C-alpha positions in Angstrom: 97.3 122.3 63.5 94.4 119.8 64.1 91.5 120.0 66.4 90.2 116.9 66.5 90.6 114.7 69.6 92.2 110.9 69.5 90.0 108.5 70.6 90.4 105.2 71.3 89.5 101.4 72.3 92.2 98.7 73.9 91.9 95.0 72.6 92.9 92.5 75.2 96.1 90.6 74.1 99.9 90.0 75.8 102.9 91.5 74.6 101.3 93.4 71.2 97.9 94.1 71.7 96.8 97.4 69.8 94.1 98.8 67.8 94.7 98.8 63.9 93.4 102.3 62.7 93.0 104.4 59.6 93.4 108.3 59.3 89.8 109.6 57.5 89.4 112.8 55.2 88.3 114.2 58.7 91.4 113.6 60.9 89.4 110.9 62.7 91.1 107.8 64.1 88.7 105.1 62.2 89.3 101.7 65.1 89.6 98.1 63.8 90.2 95.6 66.9 93.1 93.6 67.1 94.0 91.2 69.2 97.7 90.9 68.7 100.3 92.9 66.0 103.2 90.3 63.8 106.2 92.8 62.2 104.7 93.1 58.9 101.7 95.1 60.6 104.3 97.7 61.1 105.4 97.7 57.5 102.9 100.5 56.7 101.5 103.7 57.9 98.6 102.3 58.2 99.7 99.7 60.6 102.2 102.2 62.8 98.7 104.4 63.1 97.4 101.5 64.4 100.3 100.5 67.1 100.3 104.3 68.1 96.6 104.2 68.6 97.0 101.5 71.2 100.2 103.2 72.8 97.6 106.2 73.8 94.9 103.8 74.8 97.1 101.7 77.4 97.0 105.0 79.5 93.5 104.7 80.5 94.4 101.2 82.2 95.7 103.1 85.0 95.5 106.8 84.8 91.7 107.2 86.1 92.4 103.2 88.2 91.2 104.2 91.3 93.5 101.7 92.5 95.9 102.6 91.0 95.3 106.1 92.7 95.1 104.4 96.1 98.9 103.3 95.1 100.3 106.8 94.3 98.2 108.7 97.2 97.5 106.8 99.8 100.0 106.4 102.8 101.6 110.2 102.0 101.0 113.3 103.5 98.0 114.2 101.6 95.4 110.7 101.6 94.6 107.8 104.3 92.4 105.3 103.9 88.5 106.2 104.6 86.0 104.9 106.6 84.9 102.6 103.8 88.3 101.2 102.6 88.7 98.0 101.9 92.6 95.9 102.6 94.1 97.8 99.0 93.5 100.9 100.5 94.8 99.8 104.3 97.4 98.0 103.2 99.0 101.4 101.3 98.3 103.3 104.4 101.5 101.6 106.4 99.8 102.7 109.5 99.7 99.3 111.1 96.0 98.4 109.7 97.0 96.0 106.8 100.4 95.5 105.2 102.1 96.0 101.7 103.3 92.5 100.1 103.7 91.8 96.3 100.0 90.5 96.4 98.6 93.6 97.8 100.3 96.2 96.1 98.0 98.0 93.3 101.4 98.8 91.6 100.2 95.9 89.4 97.9 97.6 87.7 100.9 99.8 86.1 103.3 96.6 85.5 100.7 94.8 83.9 100.4 97.2 81.6 103.2 98.9 81.0 105.4 96.1 79.3 102.5 95.2 77.3 102.7 98.7 75.8 106.5 98.9 75.6 106.7 95.9 73.6 104.1 97.5 71.0 106.5 100.8 71.3 109.3 98.5 69.9 107.6 96.9 67.2 106.4 100.4 65.6 110.3 101.4 66.1 111.4 98.5 64.8 109.8 98.0 61.8 108.2 101.2 60.9 112.0 102.5 60.9 113.0 99.8 58.4 109.6 100.4 56.7 110.4 104.3 56.5 107.6 105.7 57.9 107.8 109.2 59.0 110.0 109.6 61.7 107.8 112.3 63.8 105.5 109.1 63.9 108.1 107.1 64.9 109.0 109.5 67.8 105.5 109.0 69.3 106.5 105.4 70.1 109.8 106.3 71.2 108.1 108.7 73.8 105.6 106.5 74.9 108.5 103.4 75.5 110.7 105.8 77.6 107.1 107.0 79.3 106.4 103.2 80.7 109.9 102.8 81.5 110.1 106.1 83.4 106.9 105.2 85.3 108.2 101.5 86.1 111.9 102.2 87.4 110.4 104.8 90.0 107.8 102.8 91.3 109.7 98.9 91.2 113.8 100.0 90.8 115.9 98.6 88.2 113.3 96.7 85.3 113.9 94.3 82.6 114.9 95.9 79.7 114.9 92.4 77.5 111.1 91.1 76.8 112.6 88.0 75.4 114.1 89.3 72.1 117.4 91.3 73.0 116.9 94.4 75.0 114.5 96.8 73.8 113.8 94.7 71.0 110.0 93.7 69.6 108.9 90.4 70.8 106.3 88.7 68.9 106.1 85.4 71.8 105.1 85.4 75.6 108.2 84.9 77.2 109.0 83.2 80.9 112.2 84.4 82.1 113.3 87.8 82.5 116.1 89.6 83.8 116.4 92.7 85.9 118.8 95.7 84.3 120.0 98.2 87.0 118.6 102.1 87.6 121.0 103.4 85.8 120.7 101.1 82.3 117.5 101.9 82.6 117.3 105.7 82.8 120.1 105.6 80.1 117.5 104.0 77.5 114.5 106.7 78.5 117.1 109.3 78.0 118.0 107.9 74.8 114.3 107.8 73.8 113.4 111.1 74.8 116.0 112.4 73.3 115.5 111.2 70.2 111.8 112.2 70.7 112.3 116.2 71.3 114.4 115.5 68.1 111.8 114.3 65.8 108.1 115.0 67.3 106.3 118.2 65.6 106.2 120.7 67.7 102.5 120.7 67.8 100.4 118.0 67.7 99.1 115.9 64.8 95.9 115.4 66.8 94.4 117.1 69.7 95.9 115.3 72.5 99.2 113.6 70.5 102.8 114.1 71.6 105.2 116.6 71.0 108.8 118.0 71.5 107.5 119.9 74.9 105.7 117.0 76.1 109.0 114.9 75.4 110.9 117.5 77.1 108.8 117.7 80.4 109.3 114.1 80.4 113.0 114.2 79.9 113.6 117.3 82.1 111.6 115.1 85.0 113.7 112.1 84.5 116.9 114.0 84.3 115.7 115.8 88.0 114.8 112.3 89.9 117.7 110.6 88.4 119.7 113.7 89.8 118.3 112.4 93.1 118.5 109.1 92.8 122.6 109.5 92.1 122.9 112.2 94.7 120.5 109.8 97.4 121.4 112.0 100.4 119.3 109.6 102.4 121.1 106.5 101.6 117.8 104.9 100.2 118.9 101.1 99.1 118.3 100.2 95.3 118.2 97.0 93.8 119.5 95.4 91.9 122.2 96.6 93.5 124.3 98.9 91.8 127.0 101.8 92.4 125.9 105.2 92.2 128.3 108.2 91.9 126.9 111.3 93.7 129.2 113.6 92.0 127.7 113.6 88.8 124.6 114.8 90.1 125.0 118.5 89.6 124.7 117.6 85.9 121.7 116.2 85.9 120.0 118.8 88.0 121.6 121.1 85.5 120.1 119.6 82.3 116.7 119.0 84.6 117.2 123.2 84.4 117.8 123.8 81.0 115.5 121.2 79.6 112.4 122.7 81.5 113.5 126.4 80.9 113.9 125.9 76.9 110.5 124.3 77.2 108.9 127.1 78.9 110.9 129.6 76.9 109.7 127.7 73.6 105.8 126.9 74.6 104.8 126.1 71.1 100.7 125.4 71.7 100.8 124.8 75.3 100.4 128.4 77.9 98.9 128.6 81.5 95.4 128.6 82.2 94.7 132.6 83.0 93.1 130.8 86.5 93.7 127.7 88.5 89.9 127.0 88.1 90.3 127.3 84.3 92.5 124.3 84.5 90.7 122.1 86.2 86.5 122.7 85.8 85.2 120.3 83.2 83.6 122.8 80.9 87.3 123.6 80.0 89.0 119.9 79.6 91.8 119.5 76.9 92.8 123.3 77.6 96.5 123.9 76.5 98.0 123.8 79.5 96.8 120.1 79.8 99.6 118.0 77.8 98.7 114.6 78.1 95.7 112.8 79.0 93.9 109.4 79.4 90.6 110.0 77.0 87.0 109.4 77.5 83.5 110.3 76.2 79.9 109.7 77.0 79.7 106.9 75.5 79.5 104.9 78.5 79.9 101.4 76.9 82.1 102.3 73.9 83.7 105.6 74.9 85.2 104.4 78.0 85.0 100.6 77.6 83.7 100.0 80.3 80.1 98.4 81.8 78.3 101.8 80.5 74.7 101.6 81.4 74.9 104.3 84.4 76.5 101.7 86.5 80.6 101.4 86.7 82.3 98.4 87.2 85.0 99.8 89.7 87.9 98.8 87.1 90.0 100.1 84.1 89.6 101.2 81.4 86.7 103.3 83.0 87.8 106.7 84.8 86.0 106.0 88.4 89.3 107.3 90.4 86.7 110.0 91.4 84.7 107.7 93.6 87.6 106.8 95.9 88.0 110.5 97.3 83.7 111.1 97.6 82.6 110.5 101.1 78.3 110.1 101.2 77.3 113.4 101.5 73.7 111.6 100.4 73.3 110.6 103.9 72.3 114.1 105.2 68.3 114.8 106.1 66.5 117.6 106.0 62.9 118.5 107.2 60.8 119.9 104.5 58.1 122.7 104.2 55.5 119.5 104.2 57.1 118.5 107.2 58.8 115.1 105.2 62.3 114.2 105.9 64.2 114.1 102.4 68.3 114.4 101.1 68.5 118.2 100.1 71.4 117.1 98.8 71.3 114.0 96.4 73.8 112.2 94.1 74.5 113.9 91.1 76.6 113.7 88.3 78.4 116.5 88.7 82.0 117.8 89.5 81.4 118.7 93.1 79.5 115.7 94.1 79.6 112.4 92.0 79.5 108.5 93.4 80.2 108.7 97.0 83.0 105.6 97.7 84.4 106.4 100.6 87.8 105.3 100.1 90.6 108.0 100.5 90.4 110.8 102.8 92.5 113.8 102.6 94.8 114.2 106.0 93.2 116.8 108.5 97.3 118.1 108.9 97.4 119.6 105.3 94.3 122.0 106.2 95.0 123.2 109.9 97.9 125.5 110.9 101.5 124.9 109.2 99.5 122.9 106.9 99.7 123.7 103.0 96.4 124.6 103.5 96.5 126.7 106.4 93.6 129.7 107.2 96.9 132.0 105.2 97.0 129.8 102.5 93.2 129.7 102.0 92.2 133.5 102.5 94.2 134.4 99.2 94.9 130.9 97.3 92.4 130.4 94.8 93.9 126.6 94.4 91.9 125.5 97.8 88.6 126.5 96.4 89.0 125.0 92.5 90.6 121.8 94.7 87.8 120.9 97.2 84.0 120.5 97.6 84.2 122.5 100.3 79.9 124.1 99.9 77.1 121.5 99.5 74.5 123.2 97.3 70.6 121.6 97.2 69.5 119.7 94.3 66.5 117.6 95.2 64.3 119.8 92.9 66.3 117.7 90.1 65.0 114.5 91.4 61.3 115.6 91.2 60.5 116.3 94.5 58.9 119.2 94.8 59.3 121.2 98.3 59.7 124.6 98.1 62.3 124.9 100.7 64.0 122.7 103.4 64.8 123.9 107.4 68.6 124.7 107.5 70.8 125.2 110.4 69.2 128.1 113.0 65.8 127.4 112.1 66.1 129.4 108.9 65.1 127.9 105.2 66.9 127.3 102.4 65.9 126.7 98.9 67.3 124.6 95.7 70.5 125.7 94.8 71.2 127.2 97.6 74.1 125.9 100.3 73.2 123.6 102.7 76.3 122.5 104.4 80.0 124.2 104.5 83.4 122.9 105.2 84.7 126.3 107.3 88.4 127.7 108.6 90.2 126.1 112.0 89.9 129.7 112.8 86.2 129.6 112.5 85.9 126.6 114.6 85.4 128.6 118.2 81.9 130.2 117.0 80.7 126.7 115.9 77.9 124.6 118.2 78.0 120.9 117.2 75.3 120.5 120.0 72.3 122.0 117.9 71.9 120.2 114.8 69.7 117.4 116.1 66.8 118.4 114.9 66.3 117.2 111.4 68.5 114.3 112.2 72.3 116.1 111.2 73.4 116.0 114.8 73.9 112.4 114.0 76.0 113.7 111.4 78.4 115.7 113.3 77.2 118.9 111.9 77.6 122.6 113.6 75.9 125.7 113.8 77.0 129.2 113.5 75.3 132.1 114.1 73.2 133.9 111.5 73.9 131.1 108.9 71.5 128.8 107.5 73.9 126.1 106.3 75.3 123.4 108.6 79.1 123.4 109.3 82.0 121.5 110.4 85.6 123.2 111.0 88.2 121.9 109.0 90.2 121.0 112.1 87.5 117.8 112.2 88.3 116.3 109.2 87.3 112.7 109.8 87.8 109.4 107.9 84.1 109.2 107.2 83.2 112.8 106.0 86.3 115.2 104.1 86.8 117.7 101.6 85.6 116.4 97.8 88.8 116.1 95.5 86.6 119.2 93.1 89.3 118.3 90.5 88.8 114.8 89.6 84.8 114.7 89.5 82.4 113.3 87.2 80.8 115.9 84.6 78.5 115.4 81.5 76.5 117.3 79.5 73.8 114.9 79.3 72.1 115.5 82.8 69.5 117.3 81.0 68.5 119.0 84.1 67.9 115.9 86.1 70.5 114.8 88.2 72.1 112.9 85.4 71.1 109.2 84.8 74.7 107.9 84.7 76.1 109.1 87.8 77.0 105.2 89.1 78.9 105.2 86.2 82.4 106.0 85.0 83.2 109.7 84.6 83.8 110.7 80.8 86.3 113.0 81.6 90.0 112.8 80.3 92.6 112.3 83.4 95.1 114.6 83.3 98.3 113.3 83.1 101.0 116.2 82.4 100.7 120.0 82.5 102.6 122.4 81.1 102.5 123.9 85.1 104.6 121.6 86.0 107.8 122.6 84.3 107.8 126.0 86.6 108.3 123.4 89.2 110.9 120.9 87.8 112.9 124.0 86.9 112.1 125.3 90.6 113.2 122.6 92.3 116.5 121.9 90.0 117.4 125.4 90.9 117.2 124.6 94.3 119.7 122.0 94.2 122.0 123.7 91.8 121.9 127.0 94.8 119.9 129.1 91.8 117.9 130.1 94.7 116.2 133.4 92.7 116.2 131.3 89.5 113.9 129.2 91.8 111.6 131.9 93.9 111.0 133.4 90.0 109.2 130.1 88.7 107.7 129.3 91.7 105.9 133.2 91.9 104.6 132.5 88.1 102.1 129.9 89.4 101.7 131.6 92.5 100.7 134.8 90.9 98.3 132.6 88.7 97.0 131.1 91.8 95.9 134.5 93.4 93.5 135.3 90.4 90.0 134.4 90.8 87.6 135.0 88.2 84.9 132.3 89.7 84.6 130.6 92.9 83.2 127.4 92.2 82.4 127.0 95.6 80.0 129.6 95.9 79.1 129.2 92.2 79.1 132.7 91.0 81.8 135.0 89.1 84.3 137.0 91.2 87.1 139.5 89.9 89.7 138.6 93.1 93.8 139.6 92.3 95.8 138.5 95.3 99.1 138.0 93.0 100.8 140.7 94.9 100.1 139.1 97.9 100.3 135.4 97.0 104.1 136.8 95.8 104.5 138.6 99.0 104.1 135.7 100.9 106.7 133.8 99.1 109.3 132.9 101.6 113.0 134.6 100.7 114.9 131.1 100.6 113.1 128.3 99.1 113.5 125.0 99.3 112.8 121.5 98.4 109.8 121.3 101.2 108.7 124.5 100.1 108.7 123.0 96.7 106.5 120.0 97.8 104.2 121.7 99.5 103.7 124.1 96.1 103.4 120.7 94.4 101.1 119.4 96.6 98.8 122.8 95.9 99.1 122.9 92.3 98.3 119.1 91.7 96.7 117.5 95.1 95.3 114.6 94.3 96.2 113.8 91.0 98.4 111.0 91.3 101.5 112.8 91.7 101.8 112.3 95.4 104.0 109.2 96.3 106.4 110.0 93.3 107.2 113.2 94.4 108.3 112.3 98.2 109.9 109.4 97.0 112.3 111.3 94.2 113.2 113.9 96.8 113.3 110.8 99.4 111.0 113.0 101.6 108.8 110.1 102.1 109.0 109.1 105.6 109.9 112.2 106.8 106.6 113.8 106.2 104.3 110.7 106.4 104.8 108.6 109.5 102.5 110.8 111.5 99.3 112.0 110.6 96.0 113.5 112.1 92.8 112.7 111.6 88.9 111.9 113.0 87.7 108.5 113.4 85.4 106.7 111.5 81.9 107.9 112.6 80.1 110.7 111.9 79.8 112.2 115.4 84.0 111.7 115.4 85.8 115.0 115.4 88.4 114.7 117.6 92.0 114.2 115.4 94.1 111.4 116.6 97.6 110.4 115.7 98.6 107.7 113.6 102.1 106.7 113.2 103.4 104.6 109.8 106.0 102.5 109.6 108.2 103.5 106.5 111.0 101.0 106.3 114.0 102.4 103.0 113.3 99.4 101.6 109.4 100.3 100.6 110.8 103.2 98.5 110.4 100.5 96.0 107.3 98.8 95.3 107.3 94.7 95.5 106.9 93.3 92.0 103.8 92.1 91.5 103.2 88.0 92.5 101.7 87.2 89.5 104.5 88.1 87.8 106.5 85.8 89.8 104.1 83.5 89.5 103.9 83.7 85.8 107.8 82.9 85.3 109.5 79.8 84.4 112.3 80.2 87.2 113.0 78.3 90.5 111.6 79.5 93.8 115.0 81.1 94.4 115.3 82.7 91.2 111.9 84.7 91.9 113.2 85.5 95.6 116.2 87.2 94.0 113.7 88.8 91.5 111.7 90.8 94.1 112.9 93.7 95.8 114.5 92.8 98.8 111.9 94.4 101.7 109.1 92.4 100.2 111.2 89.0 100.2 
């Protein structure tokens, strides 16, 4: 198996942008920008490789985009808008502070890039097959065409299979008309393409990160599962374009989902679960073999990321800037130093636990208190809590060249470089915290508290607010060129890959299908594989120390006797928190309204600590996102036809 990573950049264009590439002796893609493809370009292996490079490159235009992450997470039971949020985030929250419309929905990041990519994939398939190109290469295009259509149908309902040159045909010119196919018609195309991909893709990737049989199986099993839910339609959620659905067929698709997931689990090929959850997500282990697909980046800010470079990100694709959104402004914490000067003990740093503050998305407090997915009983034994959030903030002033030997912490105690200055603590410890005595160095103004005998200031998680909250550690920045300092690129996009598909998800897809098929013991067995792994900890990232902890038995013992869909959703949240899965999970299972309509969080001031209740209005029609207004404006259709094209809830 080749071990070189696939690297790419993407040129702008319409229905055919890509990179021309050639494979060198070192199996690295040699990129040559092209603005447009024509059919003759796909008649050679070099042309096919150029088209395929584009298919991987397009992932960076929505995965790692902070506004697309907002579209997938804000308004769910995981995230709400934070103190500095603009309308993009408030509109998505559906809590009365904004409105979801065809111009405000950030699903446009998906729509605008997916169809261009689909057309490129169709060009590879149509012309590559005619030229006799290796079916394994063409299978990558089948995978990506299905991949994009699967995202589109989950987001918008039925979407057009006809791009102007017939169904699933390569289109060489701009078209101004469109007809939406029904959901069953789109899924039929998805299943056909993924089944072809499973048949023809290799077991091992041709380059690190390229598509394989098992990657196609993961998406095929998930597509079967999602379509089964759509057929069953337990809560009578409307679809568009309107069409009939036969609920009696749902079980056959649940069975296909289960069988396909189990086939992938039992024949893993190059993929494997990492020993611990920390190992899956720590930046020093990026590109590990649990991650099956990712949108890649590197440390060359301008060229490797395709972004602005020079240390300042532009907050747009193809940069990976999503981590900004879930990072609160920890840099406002102050401390009295040994000299008597007031300094910032925790400064902005290009490390996974910190990074650039943006304060746009805040985790909902309900998750961290009694009854939530991260309640105290979970925190005590589940390593995923430590390996998901930045809960303790270590001092780093010395990396900025500040020569102070120590600062004053809580209780008049001294805190030294690389020690913990601020911590989030559990709900059960809240009664031990005094929030009235931290004003000596200004931190009372930030709402920080003091616990007896501790040098670090603290806040209990039942006081999570829109202003301060645990950072999503998993998606944080990491660089190898900080050279002992804070990092010159701390304000830029992250050079890390954005993880899209993980081998671990197969266990939860299989478990969800098993629940729907009445196979409780099978579901429990699959869930417990991940729960047993979650009980193991060899490194505590918040304390920054190696440990040897095995709570696997306790984790398995805590698994309920009966596995429900709600429990599967809890496990999916613990496994994939904040990675962009959540809205798809809640829409698929038709649990969005039930689990997200009411939430609690404190206010948007630093001293706000009391949780307040917020209610969301989630109409059934909002299970589909609106067709972007830019798409409607660009079509040569009558206003009546455009209105008919739009999903009904947004007309």
